C-alpha positions in Angstrom: -95.4 73.3 132.9 -97.2 73.8 129.4 -98.3 77.1 129.5 -95.5 78.6 130.5 -93.3 77.1 127.5 -96.2 77.7 124.9 -96.3 81.5 125.9 -92.9 81.4 125.5 -92.7 79.8 122.3 -95.3 82.3 120.9 -93.2 85.3 122.1 -90.7 83.9 120.3 -92.4 83.9 116.9 -93.7 80.7 116.5 -97.3 80.5 114.8 -97.7 76.3 115.2 -97.1 73.8 118.1 -95.9 70.5 116.9 -96.0 67.4 118.8 -95.5 63.5 119.2 -98.4 61.8 120.4 -96.7 59.0 122.9 -98.1 56.1 122.8 -95.7 53.9 124.8 -97.0 56.5 127.5 -100.9 56.4 126.1 -101.3 52.5 125.6 -98.7 50.9 128.0 -100.0 47.6 127.7 -102.6 46.6 124.8 -106.2 47.7 125.2 -104.8 49.9 128.4 -105.1 53.4 127.7 -103.9 56.3 130.1 -105.3 60.3 128.8 -104.8 61.3 132.6 -102.4 63.7 134.2 -99.7 64.7 132.6 -100.2 62.1 129.9 -103.9 64.4 129.1 -102.8 65.6 125.6 -106.4 66.8 125.1 -105.8 69.5 127.8 -102.4 70.1 125.8 -104.2 70.8 122.7 -106.9 73.1 124.5 -104.3 75.3 125.9 -102.4 75.7 122.2 -105.5 76.6 121.3 -106.6 79.1 123.9 -103.1 81.3 123.6 -104.0 81.4 119.8 -102.0 78.8 118.2 -102.1 76.2 116.0 -101.1 72.5 116.7 -99.5 70.3 114.3 -100.1 66.5 115.6 -97.5 64.2 115.1 -99.8 60.7 116.1 -97.0 58.1 115.1 -97.2 55.4 115.8 -93.3 55.1 116.2 -90.9 57.7 117.2 -87.0 57.7 117.2 -85.2 57.8 120.7 -88.2 58.8 122.6 -90.0 55.2 122.4 -89.2 53.1 125.7 -86.8 51.2 123.1 -85.7 53.8 121.1 -84.7 54.0 117.5 -88.0 53.1 115.5 -88.2 56.3 113.2 -91.5 57.7 111.5 -90.0 58.0 108.3 -91.3 55.2 106.3 -90.3 56.3 103.0 -86.6 55.0 104.2 -87.7 51.3 104.7 -90.7 51.3 101.9 -87.9 49.7 99.6 -87.2 46.7 101.1 -90.7 45.5 101.1 -91.2 46.0 97.3 -95.0 46.3 96.3 -95.9 45.4 99.7 -94.6 48.8 100.9 -96.4 50.7 98.7 -99.6 48.8 99.4 -99.2 49.9 103.1 -98.6 53.5 102.4 -101.7 53.7 100.2 -103.9 51.3 102.9 -102.6 54.1 105.8 -103.4 56.9 104.0 -106.9 55.5 102.9 -107.4 55.1 106.5 -106.5 58.1 108.0 -109.1 60.1 105.6 -111.4 57.4 106.2 -111.6 59.2 109.6 -113.7 61.9 108.1 -111.8 64.4 110.6 -112.4 67.6 109.0 -108.6 68.7 109.0 -105.5 67.8 106.7 -103.4 64.5 107.1 -99.5 64.4 106.4 -96.5 61.7 105.9 -93.2 63.1 106.7 -90.4 62.5 104.5 -93.0 60.7 101.9 -92.4 61.7 98.3 -95.7 59.6 97.1 -97.7 60.8 99.9 -101.1 59.5 98.1 -104.6 61.1 97.3 -105.1 64.2 99.5 -102.3 63.7 101.7 -100.0 66.1 102.1 -96.4 65.1 102.1 -93.9 67.2 103.8 -90.0 68.0 104.3 -88.4 66.2 106.8 -85.0 67.1 106.6 -82.2 69.8 106.4 -82.2 73.0 104.9 -86.1 71.9 103.1 -86.1 75.1 100.8 -83.2 74.4 98.6 -83.1 70.3 99.0 -87.1 69.5 99.1 -88.6 68.6 95.8 -91.9 70.3 97.2 -95.2 69.2 97.3 -96.3 66.3 94.5 -99.5 68.2 93.8 -100.9 71.8 92.9 -103.2 71.1 95.4 -101.0 70.9 98.5 -98.9 73.4 100.0 -95.5 73.1 100.7 -94.9 72.0 104.7 -92.0 70.8 106.5 -92.3 68.7 109.9 -88.6 68.9 110.3 -86.2 71.6 108.9 -82.6 71.6 110.5 -81.1 74.5 109.4 -77.4 75.2 109.0 -77.6 77.6 112.0 -78.9 77.5 115.6 -81.7 79.3 115.9 -81.5 81.7 118.7 -84.6 82.7 120.9 -86.0 86.2 119.1 -84.4 85.3 116.1 -87.6 83.0 114.7 -90.1 86.3 115.7 -88.0 88.7 113.5 -87.6 86.3 110.7 -91.3 85.1 110.8 -92.5 89.4 111.0 -90.6 89.7 107.4 -91.9 85.9 106.2 -95.4 87.3 106.9 -94.5 90.2 104.8 -94.1 87.7 101.3 -97.2 85.3 102.7 -99.2 86.8 99.3 -96.6 86.0 96.8 -95.4 82.6 99.0 -99.2 81.4 98.8 -99.8 82.1 95.1 -97.0 83.1 93.1 -95.1 81.0 91.1 -91.4 79.7 92.0 -88.4 80.2 89.7 -84.7 80.0 90.6 -82.2 82.6 89.3 -78.4 81.8 89.6 -76.2 84.8 90.9 -72.8 83.1 91.1 -70.6 80.1 92.9 -72.9 78.7 95.7 -75.1 82.1 95.2 -79.3 81.4 94.1 -81.8 83.6 94.1 -85.7 82.0 95.2 -88.0 84.1 93.4 -91.7 83.9 94.1 -93.8 85.9 91.3 -97.7 86.5 91.8 -100.4 87.3 89.4 -101.1 90.8 91.5 -97.7 91.7 91.0 -96.7 90.8 94.4 -93.0 89.7 94.8 -90.8 88.0 97.2 -86.9 87.0 97.1 -84.6 84.6 98.9 -80.8 85.8 98.6 -78.9 82.4 99.1 -75.2 82.1 100.0 -74.1 78.5 100.7 -70.5 79.7 100.7 -69.1 79.0 103.8 -65.7 81.4 103.4 -66.8 84.9 102.7 -69.2 87.6 102.3 -70.1 88.3 98.1 -71.7 91.1 97.1 -74.0 90.0 94.0 -76.0 91.9 91.6 -79.8 90.9 91.3 -82.4 92.6 89.3 -80.3 95.9 88.6 -79.2 96.2 92.9 -76.2 95.4 94.2 -76.3 92.9 97.4 -73.9 92.1 100.3 -74.5 88.1 100.9 -72.9 86.9 104.5 -71.4 83.4 104.4 -74.0 80.6 104.6 -77.2 82.7 104.6 -80.5 84.1 103.7 -81.5 87.1 102.9 -85.2 88.1 102.7 -87.0 90.8 100.2 -90.6 91.0 100.7 -90.5 93.4 97.6 -87.7 91.9 95.7 -85.9 95.0 96.5 -85.3 95.9 100.1 -83.7 93.3 102.9 -85.6 93.1 106.2 -83.9 89.7 107.1 -80.7 88.1 107.0 -80.3 84.8 109.1 -76.7 85.4 109.7 -77.3 89.5 111.2 -79.2 87.9 114.2 -79.1 91.4 116.4 -80.5 88.8 119.2 -78.4 88.0 122.4 -76.2 84.5 122.0 -77.9 81.5 123.1 -76.0 80.9 126.2 -77.5 79.4 129.4 -75.5 80.9 132.1 -75.9 77.8 134.9 -75.9 78.7 138.5 -75.4 76.1 141.4 -78.5 76.2 143.9 -78.4 73.0 145.6 -75.2 70.7 146.0 -75.5 67.0 146.6 -71.5 66.4 147.0 -71.9 65.3 150.4 -72.0 61.2 151.0 -74.1 62.2 154.3 -76.8 63.1 152.1 -77.5 60.0 150.3 -78.9 56.2 151.2 -78.0 53.3 149.1 -80.1 50.3 148.1 -78.2 47.7 146.4 -79.7 45.3 144.2 -79.0 41.4 144.6 -77.4 39.6 141.9 -79.7 37.2 140.1 -78.8 33.5 140.6 -80.4 30.3 138.9 -81.6 28.8 141.5 -84.0 31.8 142.5 -85.5 32.0 138.7 -88.9 30.5 137.5 -88.2 31.2 133.7 -85.7 28.2 132.1 -84.9 27.5 128.8 -82.1 25.2 127.5 -80.8 27.7 125.2 -79.9 31.9 125.0 -83.3 33.3 124.6 -83.4 36.6 122.6 -84.2 39.8 124.9 -86.7 42.0 123.7 -89.4 39.0 123.5 -88.1 38.2 127.2 -88.6 41.0 128.7 -91.9 42.4 126.9 -91.0 46.1 126.9 -91.1 45.8 130.5 -87.8 46.4 131.4 -84.2 48.2 129.7 -82.5 44.8 131.9 -82.6 40.7 131.4 -80.6 38.6 133.6 -78.7 35.5 132.4 -78.2 32.9 134.6 -76.5 29.2 134.8 -75.0 27.4 137.7 -72.1 25.1 136.8 -69.8 22.6 138.6 -66.1 23.5 139.1 -64.6 21.0 136.4 -61.7 22.9 135.0 -58.3 21.9 135.7 -57.2 25.8 135.5 -56.8 28.3 138.4 -58.6 31.1 136.0 -61.2 30.3 132.9 -61.7 33.0 130.1 -65.1 34.4 129.7 -66.0 35.2 126.6 -70.0 36.7 125.6 -70.9 37.6 122.7 -74.0 40.4 122.7 -76.6 41.9 120.4 -77.4 44.3 123.4 -75.9 47.3 124.4 -74.4 46.9 127.8 -73.5 43.7 129.9 -71.9 43.4 133.2 -71.1 39.9 134.4 -71.1 38.4 138.1 -69.4 35.4 139.0 -71.0 33.6 142.8 -72.0 37.4 143.3 -69.4 39.3 142.5 -68.5 41.3 139.7 -65.7 40.7 137.4 -63.0 42.9 136.8 -61.0 44.6 139.4 -62.4 48.2 138.5 -66.3 48.7 138.4 -66.0 51.8 136.5 -63.3 51.0 133.7 -65.0 48.5 131.1 -63.1 45.6 132.6 -65.7 44.3 134.3 -68.9 45.0 131.6 -68.4 46.3 128.0 -71.0 47.9 125.6 -71.9 48.6 121.9 -73.0 51.7 120.1 -76.1 52.6 117.5 -74.9 51.6 114.3 -72.6 48.5 115.8 -74.8 47.7 118.7 -72.8 44.0 118.3 -69.6 43.3 120.7 -67.6 41.0 122.8 -66.6 41.0 126.4 -64.0 39.0 127.4 -62.4 38.4 130.8 -60.7 36.1 132.9 -62.9 34.7 135.7 -62.0 32.3 139.0 -64.5 29.4 140.4 -64.7 28.4 143.8 -65.3 24.3 144.7 -68.6 23.0 143.8 -71.3 25.0 142.1 -70.7 28.4 140.6 -73.3 31.1 139.4 -72.6 32.9 136.5 -75.2 35.8 136.0 -75.2 38.1 133.1 -76.7 41.4 133.4 -77.9 42.2 130.0 -78.9 46.2 129.2 -81.0 47.5 126.4 -81.0 51.1 124.9 -82.6 50.6 122.1 -83.7 48.9 119.4 -81.9 48.2 115.8 -83.1 50.9 113.1 -84.1 49.5 109.8 -86.8 47.1 107.9 -88.0 43.4 109.0 -87.6 44.4 113.1 -89.1 41.4 113.6 -86.1 39.7 112.6 -83.7 41.4 114.6 -82.4 40.2 118.2 -80.9 41.9 120.8 -79.5 40.5 123.9 -77.0 37.6 124.4 -75.7 35.4 121.4 -72.7 32.9 122.7 -71.6 32.4 126.0 -68.1 30.2 126.1 -65.8 29.1 128.9 -62.1 28.0 128.1 -63.6 27.7 124.3 -66.6 25.7 125.9 -70.0 26.4 124.1 -73.0 27.1 126.7 -75.0 28.8 124.2 -77.2 25.6 124.3 -77.4 25.2 127.9 -79.7 25.7 131.0 -80.3 28.9 131.6 -82.6 30.9 134.0 -84.1 34.2 133.3 -85.4 37.4 135.3 -86.6 40.2 133.6 -86.1 43.6 135.2 -84.5 44.5 138.4 -85.6 44.2 142.2 -86.0 47.7 142.8 -88.3 48.4 139.4 -90.5 45.6 140.6 -91.0 47.4 144.2 -91.2 50.9 142.8 -88.4 52.2 145.3 -88.5 55.4 143.6 -92.0 56.5 145.1 -92.5 57.0 148.4 -94.4 53.6 149.0 -91.8 51.4 147.2 -89.0 53.4 149.2 -90.5 51.9 152.5 -90.6 48.7 151.2 -86.9 48.1 151.3 -83.7 49.1 153.8 -81.5 51.6 152.8 -78.3 52.1 154.0 -75.8 55.1 154.4 -73.9 55.7 151.3 -70.4 54.4 151.2 -68.5 54.0 148.1 -69.9 54.1 144.8 -71.1 50.7 143.1 -72.9 48.9 140.4 -76.4 48.0 140.5 -77.2 50.3 143.2 -80.3 53.1 143.9 -79.3 56.3 145.4 -81.7 58.4 147.0 -81.7 61.6 148.8 -83.8 64.5 149.5 -84.3 68.4 149.1 -86.6 71.0 149.6 -88.3 72.8 146.7 -85.6 74.9 144.6 -87.0 78.7 145.2 -88.3 80.7 142.2 -89.3 80.2 139.1 -86.1 79.6 136.6 -86.0 76.4 134.8 -83.3 74.0 136.7 -81.7 70.7 135.8 -79.8 67.8 136.7 -76.1 67.5 136.6 -75.7 63.9 136.6 -71.8 64.0 135.5 -70.9 61.4 138.5 -72.7 59.0 137.3 -72.8 56.0 134.8 -75.7 54.5 133.2 -79.6 54.9 135.1 -82.3 56.1 134.9 -83.1 58.9 137.4 -86.6 60.0 139.0 -88.5 63.1 141.2 -91.1 62.2 143.8 -91.8 59.3 141.7 -91.6 60.7 138.3 -88.9 59.5 135.8 -87.2 62.5 134.3 -85.1 60.5 132.0 -82.7 58.2 131.5 -79.3 58.7 131.2 -75.5 57.5 129.9 -72.9 59.6 131.0 -70.1 56.9 131.3 -70.6 56.7 127.2 -68.1 58.5 125.5 -67.9 60.6 122.5 -65.0 60.1 120.1 -62.8 62.8 122.0 -63.3 61.6 125.2 -66.0 63.4 126.7 -69.5 62.2 128.3 -72.3 62.2 125.8 -74.3 63.8 128.4 -74.2 65.7 131.3 -77.2 68.0 132.1 -80.6 65.8 132.3 -83.8 67.7 131.9 -84.8 71.0 132.3 -87.9 72.0 134.3 -89.6 74.7 135.8 -89.6 75.1 139.7 -93.6 74.8 139.6 -94.2 72.3 136.8 -95.1 68.8 136.6 -92.7 67.1 139.5 -95.7 67.5 142.5 -92.8 69.7 144.4 -93.5 70.2 148.3 -93.7 73.5 149.3 -95.3 72.4 152.3 -93.3 72.3 155.5 -91.5 69.1 156.4 -90.2 67.5 159.4 -86.5 65.8 158.9 -84.5 63.7 161.3 -81.4 62.8 160.7 -78.8 60.7 162.8 -74.8 60.8 163.9 -72.8 59.3 161.1 -73.2 55.1 161.6 -76.1 55.7 163.7 -79.8 54.9 163.1 -83.4 55.5 164.3 -84.5 52.8 166.4 -87.3 53.8 168.0 -90.4 56.3 167.9 -90.8 57.6 171.2 -93.5 59.8 170.5 -95.4 61.2 167.2 -98.2 63.5 167.0 -100.0 65.5 163.9 -102.4 67.8 164.6 -101.8 70.8 167.5 -99.1 68.7 170.3 -97.9 70.9 172.8 -94.1 71.1 174.0 -90.8 70.2 173.1 -88.8 67.1 172.7 -88.3 67.6 176.5 -92.1 67.7 177.6 -94.5 66.9 175.2 -98.5 66.0 175.3 -101.5 65.3 172.2 -103.6 68.3 171.7 -107.4 68.1 171.3 -106.3 68.0 167.3 -104.1 64.5 166.2 -104.1 61.9 163.6 -104.3 58.3 165.0 -102.4 57.2 163.0 -99.5 59.7 163.4 -97.0 57.4 165.0 -97.7 54.4 162.3 -96.6 56.5 159.7 -93.8 58.2 161.2 -92.6 54.8 161.9 -92.7 53.2 158.4 -91.2 56.2 157.0 -87.6 56.6 159.8 -87.4 53.2 161.4 -84.0 51.4 160.8 -83.2 54.5 158.7 -79.9 56.9 159.2 -82.0 59.8 157.7 -85.9 60.9 156.8 -88.2 63.5 155.9 -92.0 63.3 156.7 -94.3 66.0 155.0 -97.1 66.9 157.5 -100.0 67.3 155.5 -103.4 66.2 155.8 -103.5 63.9 153.1 -100.1 62.1 154.2 -102.0 61.2 157.3 -105.5 60.1 155.8 -107.4 63.8 155.7 -108.0 66.2 158.1 -110.3 65.5 161.1 -110.5 68.9 162.6 -110.8 71.6 159.7 -109.8 74.8 160.6 -107.0 74.1 162.9 -103.8 74.6 162.3 -101.5 71.3 161.7 -98.2 70.7 162.8 -96.0 67.4 163.7 -93.9 66.7 166.7 -92.2 64.1 166.7 -89.7 62.4 169.3 -86.8 59.3 168.1 -84.1 57.7 169.6 -81.5 56.7 167.6 -79.4 53.0 167.8 -76.8 52.6 170.6 -74.4 50.9 168.7 -72.8 52.0 165.1 -73.8 50.7 161.8 -70.1 50.5 160.8 -70.0 47.7 163.0 -73.8 46.9 162.7 -74.0 45.4 165.8 -77.2 43.7 167.0 -79.0 41.8 170.0 -81.4 39.2 168.8 -82.5 37.4 172.0 -79.9 37.8 173.7 -77.4 37.0 171.5 -75.0 40.0 170.4 -74.9 39.4 166.4 -72.1 41.4 164.1 -72.2 41.9 160.2 -68.6 40.1 160.3 -70.9 36.7 162.1 -73.1 36.4 159.3 -71.8 37.6 156.2 -68.5 35.9 155.8 -66.1 35.7 153.3 -65.7 31.8 152.9 -67.5 29.2 150.3 -70.0 27.8 152.4 -71.3 31.3 153.1 -74.2 32.7 150.9 -76.1 35.4 153.0 -76.0 38.8 151.0 -75.8 42.1 152.5 -79.3 42.7 151.8 -80.4 39.9 154.2 -78.2 40.3 156.8 -80.1 44.5 157.0 -83.6 42.7 157.7 -82.2 40.9 161.0 -83.0 43.0 163.9 -86.2 44.9 162.6 -88.2 42.9 163.7 -91.1 44.4 162.7 -93.9 42.1 164.2 -92.7 43.3 167.7 -93.7 46.7 166.4 -97.7 46.7 168.2 -98.5 49.4 165.2 -97.3 47.5 162.3 -99.9 44.8 160.8 -97.5 42.1 161.9 -97.7 43.3 165.3 -101.3 43.6 165.4 -102.1 40.2 163.4 -99.5 38.5 166.2 -101.5 40.4 169.0 -105.2 38.9 167.8 -103.4 35.8 167.7 -102.1 35.8 171.8 -105.5 37.4 172.1 -107.1 34.3 171.1 -104.9 31.9 172.4 -105.0 33.8 176.1 -108.9 33.4 176.5 -109.1 30.1 175.4 -106.2 28.9 177.2 -106.3 30.9 180.5 -103.5 32.7 179.9 -101.2 29.4 180.2 -99.8 29.9 177.0 -96.0 31.1 176.6 -94.9 33.3 174.2 -91.7 33.8 172.2 -91.4 36.5 169.7 -87.1 37.8 170.3 -85.6 34.1 169.8 -82.2 34.5 167.6 -83.2 33.6 164.1 -79.3 32.2 163.9 -79.7 28.3 164.3 -77.4 25.3 163.7 -78.7 22.6 161.2 -77.3 19.7 163.3 -78.9 18.0 166.5 -76.9 18.8 169.4 -79.1 18.5 172.7 -79.2 21.1 175.1 -76.8 23.2 173.2 -78.3 25.5 170.3 -81.8 24.5 168.9 -81.5 22.9 165.2 -83.1 23.9 162.1 -83.2 20.4 160.4 -81.6 18.0 162.7 -84.2 18.2 165.6 -87.2 18.8 163.1 -86.3 15.4 161.6 -85.7 17.2 157.8 -84.9 13.6 155.9 -80.6 14.7 155.0 -81.3 14.7 151.3 -84.3 17.0 151.7 -84.1 20.1 148.9 -85.1 22.5 152.3 -81.0 21.6 153.1 -80.1 22.6 149.8 -77.6 25.8 149.6 -80.1 27.2 146.3 -82.6 27.2 149.3 -81.6 28.1 153.0 -79.4 30.9 153.8 -76.2 29.3 155.3 -73.5 31.0 157.5 -71.5 28.3 157.1 -71.6 24.5 156.8 -73.6 24.2 160.4 -75.0 27.4 161.0 -78.0 28.9 159.0 -80.6 31.7 159.3 -83.4 30.2 160.6 -85.6 28.2 157.6 -89.2 28.3 160.4 -89.8 28.7 163.8 -90.5 25.4 164.7 -86.7 25.4 164.6 -86.7 26.4 168.2 -89.8 23.6 169.0 -87.3 20.8 170.2 -85.3 23.1 172.5 -87.9 24.9 174.0 -89.5 21.1 175.0 -86.5 20.4 176.2 -86.1 23.3 178.3 -89.8 22.0 179.9 -92.3 24.3 178.0 -95.2 22.4 176.7 -97.5 25.4 175.8 -96.0 27.8 173.8 -96.3 29.9 170.7 -92.8 31.8 168.4 -93.2 34.2 166.5 -90.1 35.4 164.4 -88.9 36.3 161.0 -87.5 33.5 158.7 -85.3 33.7 155.7 -85.5 31.6 152.8 -83.8 32.0 149.5 -86.4 32.8 147.2 -86.5 35.2 144.0 -88.7 38.5 144.5 -91.9 38.9 142.9 -95.9 39.6 143.8 -95.8 36.6 146.5 -92.2 35.9 147.3 -89.7 37.2 149.4 -86.6 36.4 150.8 -87.6 37.1 154.6 -90.9 36.5 156.0 -92.7 35.6 159.7 -94.2 32.9 160.7 -96.2 32.0 163.6 -95.9 28.3 165.4 -97.3 26.9 168.2 -97.2 23.7 170.5 -100.4 22.8 172.7 -100.3 19.8 175.1 -104.4 19.0 175.4 -103.1 16.3 177.7 
């Protein structure tokens, strides 16, 4: 990416490349440094040198709007006065520390008029030639680090301007500056050198019309809002208003469209509930200190009993975050998710805002989940005293600010890195149906052809972040409107096809089922030189032994998938020199996704049987998608391998007399009902007041039916049926919050052996 951009900059007339040093990338955690790959700043500097340019390195520490939480400026003079004498002492200490490094290179301070010692004070503002005071010492050059002009430079503009400036170089470097007033809003800036060299800049600040002014006995036409460059104080060689280069427009042509719902898969975030949180406090915590710079998102959760007399209650939240979304019992508050009825936001200069909306409670315990989203930090001095996040929560004028709150920093998808290949395979993706909040969307596409820059149009999105091949291309907030009502941002990033995103130009195998079907079985998979087609096939003399396992991991349970058949993806090249191909035979499900009909243990189950709209049901859609995956029944899956190893052990030690069950239905009753349905609690003598019976610990389908918490739920039923020696393997479900050691779905082996 960088060589081509640096070359274009040089062709456009630049001599110097200026870059920030992004310390949030180079030191993501205290004492842990990263200068590898795209973070290799040394390689970047060497590439600038190789192409014959200079570099201006702005090492930070903070960079406004580029830091994870942005809005921290590096122009210390703007806040120095707030610290009085301590501010001046800090500037002097900083300069001394930098100079003492003895780098042999000059140091500079942006917008620091009193830069001490040899440190160069630079202009960092608008129209430096007219507004800047100049260097604070005769031994320092005139430099700017940012110079915002009244006109937008065009490509080719700087090339001609730099050529004109270089004709003035001796007068600029060694001459003395004088100013001559030419007329209303017109001035001449003249540099006279001792060797007789002279250069002049004639400025017309009038925005109305061109003027004819006299300068040194000659008449000059000065266009409005322009600067004329006279390298010999006589002849105009360049005027910024008379640019001959083409207008700087970017014609854009769609090359890939993502407008078909069939192209997209979705993964919905679970709304955090109070009982799932491990971090608790009896007050509202400040957001930045709680998330520790790990995420833009912080869940504030609470649990209350319904003891209000009114049918509806007014929820009021005062926040110093930037966006707030409110959920009651897992449902988004409001009727329209894409109008700020159910969410609210602040702005850069006025981040405080109040969310207010009517909510309804169910009988019994109710969960309120408030998702606070930050976009940046407030600007100014004493940042350690500034706060963000929720400040006050009221329901019907009752203040819940000092109440028992549970917290979850970040989203589940962030923790699982679902934007990477590996992380994506660890969650269940569903066919896209309707847009919704708190949802990850995923699609695949082939490498764009050609080498022209490309960008991504996110005009239909709300607020979030986008990744390509696991690398972030930035945050977006399209739903934040400008005063005119237009999106503040539509296009995100502009990159070259052969740049930094590890594009995959190699052939890929794409599998896609008809609408409302999923890939239920991989019948055959071989990476190497297999022969045949989907009617008849066989493994060749070159074959990756893990072919089936890799394809199953990527594709099973999905409507569509894409597998690259590179040797790296299949664990290395076991037969060098042999051309490789990937042949896959997959079967689709016989039932539709729409009905979500599963057959488990001989019992047919639909989504409507498990996820119900009634007060006693607490099974989310995400958990239902795990039913029927039966990872323990896949021989090449780690769970299947472990299960078979356990079975082999008992078979060898008990003469194959052990009965094995691995397909029993996970839906069980809580009650003791002899010769009927197996019991999750009563049959195994779980006390009536045991915590495992709580709705906070167990997934209830209704008051008497649950998703099994343990495979021992089948014990009494199997004993009643006459089995005395058996092993039970299955997926079990508990309402755990997701972290490195917990997940709401896991697997258990349970056995009963009669040694009598």
